[in-house]
N, C-alpha and C positions, 0 to 999 in steps of 0.2 A: 184577355178576359172580357166576356160580353159585359155591357155596363148593368151593374147590380148596385142597387140602393142600400141594400143591407147585406154585410158580409162579415165575417168573424176571422181574425188573424189570431192564429195561437203559437206562441211560441215557448220553447224549452232552452233556457239558457245556462249552460255548464261553464266550468273553468276552461275548457277548451275546444268547446262546440257551441252551436247555435241550432237548434231544429226550429222548423216553422211549418206551418200548413194554415191553408185558407179555406174556409167553407162558408156556406151560406146558413141560414138559420135553421135548417133542418139537418145541419152537419153533413152535406154533402160536399166532399171536396171539388172544388172549382179549378179550372183551367186557366193557365196563363201562357199566352202565345203558342197555344196548342199541346201544352205540357201540364200535366198535372202539378198543382201548385202545393207540393209538399217536399220537403228535402231537409237537408242540415249543412252547416258549413263548419269546417275544423280549422283551427287556428292554434299557434303555440300558446301554451299556458303562461299566465302572466305571473311576471316575477315581482317581488317587493324590491324597494330601490335599494334596500340594503344587500339584497342578494347579486343584483347586477354590479353594485360596487365591488364586492368581493370577488367577483370572476374578474372584472376589470383589474383590480389589484392583483391578482393572480398572474393574470397575462402580463402586466407589466413587471413583475418580480421576476417571472421565468425569461422574459426578454433581456431584464439587467443581467441575470445570472449567465444567460448565452453570451452576451457582450463580454462580461467579465473573463470568462473562460477563452473567448477567443482572443482577447488582449492578452491574456497569461501566456497562451500558446505563442502568441507572436513576440512577447518579451523573451521566453526561455528558448525559442526555437534556435536560433544561432548557435548557442551553447550545447543545447542537446544534440543538435546536427553532429557536432563534433563526436560526442559519445556513442550515441544510437539514433541514426538518421530515420528509422522507421517507427519510433516510438508513438508520435502521434497518430500514424497512420494505424499502428495495431490497436491504438485505444479506440479510435473511429470504427473499426472492423468489430470490436469486441461483443456487439450486440447482433451480429451476423450469424446465421446457422452454419456449422460446420460444413452442410451440403450445399451452402449458397455459393454459385459459381465466382461470385466477385470477391469471396475471402481469400485473401493471400497469405495471410499469418494464421498459425494456428495458438500460438502464444499470446497473450494480453499485455503484461507488465514488463515481462523481461524477455529475452531474445530466445528461450528454451521454454518448453513446457514443464520440464523438472523444475525449472526455477520458479516458475508460477505456482506449481504445485506447493514447493516447499513455503513459498511466501505467505499463500492463502491458508495453509495450515496454522501457520503461527498468526495471521490477522485476517480472520474469516470475513470480517466487515470494515469499512472506512473507519469505525468507530474505535475498533480494537488498535488500528494503527493510529488514530488520533490520542487515544488514550496512553499509549505506548511513547508517543513523541512529548508528551505533557509530563509523563514520570521519568523521563530520561534525563536524570541528573547524574552528571558524571561523578562517580565515587568508587575508589578501589576496596573500600572498606566495608561497605554493605551496611545496611541499618539494623538487619537482623543478627549482626554479629559474623556473619558468613558472606564474605566478599566475593566478588570475581576471581580474585586472586587465589582465594581459599579453594575456590572450584576447580582453578586451573592445577593446584596442587594436589587435589583429590584424584583428578585423572591421570596425573604424574604417576601417582602410586599404582592406579590400575594398569596404566600403559607399560611401565617398567617391572618386570617380576622380581628382581634382586634388589641392588640398590635403587631407591627412589629419589630422583633429583628433586630439588625443591626452590622455589623462589622465595625470597626473603619477604616477609609480611610487617616488618617493624619501621619501615619506612614509608608506608602508602599515603600517608598525608603530605610528605615531602614531595613524593611523585605527583601527587596531584597538582600542588602549587606550581611545581616546575611545568607540568602540561599546560596550565592555565596561563602561565607567565607570558603575556605578550610581547615582552622586552628581550626575551631569548630567542635566539636563531634556533631553527629546527634541528640542525646537527648538534649544537650545544644542548638541547634537552635529550637528544638521542643517547648522548654519551653519559649524562647524568641519570637518566633513567634505568639505563643499562646497569650501571654501578650499584645503584641502590638496591637493583632486584637481585644482587647475586648474594647467595645464602652461604655462611661460612661452612666449610666441612673439615672433616679429621684426616683428610688424605689429598695428595695431588691430583689424582684421579678424579676423585669426586668433586673437588675444588673446580677442576678444569669443566667437568660436565655440568656442573651450577652456573660457571661464568658462560659456558657456549650457549645454555638454554636462555638464561636472562638476556644476553645478546639478542638472540631471535625474537623473543617476546617483544623486546623493547623496540625492536625494527618494526613487528606488526602492529604495536601501539601507534608509531608515527606515521605509518603508511608506506613504509619503506620494503624493499624485498627481503623476505626471510626465507630459511631452507627448512623444509620439513625432515629431510634426513639428518640434520643435525639435531632437530628437536627431539626426533625419536630414536636417534642412534641408529639409523638404518644404513646396511651396509650391502654392497653388491646390487647398488639401483642406480638407474641414469638419474644424474643429478637434476638435470634440466626439467625432468619432469616432477621434481619436488619442489620447485621454487614458486612463491607465491606472494602475491603483492595485492593487498585490499583495495588499493587504491585505483587499479588497473579497471578499465572499462569492461573487459571480460571476465571479470571475478566469477561471475556465475557460471561461466561455460567451464572455468577452470575449477571450480569446486564440484561440479558433476563430474570431471574427469578423474577426480582424486577419490571417488566413492569406490572404486575398484582396485586402488591401491593401497587404501589405508584402512584398518579396523575401525570399528563403531566408536571405540573410545578415543583414536586419534582424531577421526572426524569431529567428535564432540568437542574435543580440546580446540580444533582449528575454528569452528563455528563459535565457540567461547569467546577466542580472540577476536573475530570479525565483531562479535557484538560489543565487545570493549573499544575496538576502534570506531564502530559508528557512533556510539556514544560520544566518543572524544570529537570527532568530527562535528555532530550535530550542536555539541555544547560551544 
């Protein structure tokens, strides 16, 4: 710029920009190094100290959460490897599009899509699952007068057209105490629970049916193998297709296979048994 004694600098300062112009007293824009001395500079808008501190806190919180999740995976991985080697891989792929070439698994939580759908229908969000865990106190009697054993008896009436077998409900508090007793061996618990579930009947055939069903139900409660053909008096079936064990790692696939072999009421009965078993294990 030529040496000029008198000139004016105009500034327009905003929150994220600064405009400038240089003129003489006649408002003619002057030149600086061959360029017109007018323009603007842009910069990031200033943030209050509280805002910066909030962002910094959020970054640290997310970093800690990421570290905790990594630590949990490291702790549980050896045991999870025995049951479901691909569990954590499926979780990491859960945000991939089905069209993504990197995606190797279609299911997320369980090994099959059917099992996932059944799970998410019951627990749409993590908060539904957390609420169920908090509320899952083991009780065979029920708070509203209708407990899980009553539901099983109602389903037995629906499954059996003529004589409806029945589970005893007058010893449920004793059964709860036996299951919770840490000093009893599992086999001893099984025998006592099975005995207390037997409902008296007015004939040998009915008594035998009640006894057989009580034994299978007790087996399911304790995580042992139980037979659905015995539970539902099924004949002319391949017995190996009707054996179930809730503690098996592939229980979800087994339940999927049963959908084509059982009626809706029978499937509901099995799912009610599984719900009782899960509550016992959780407690």
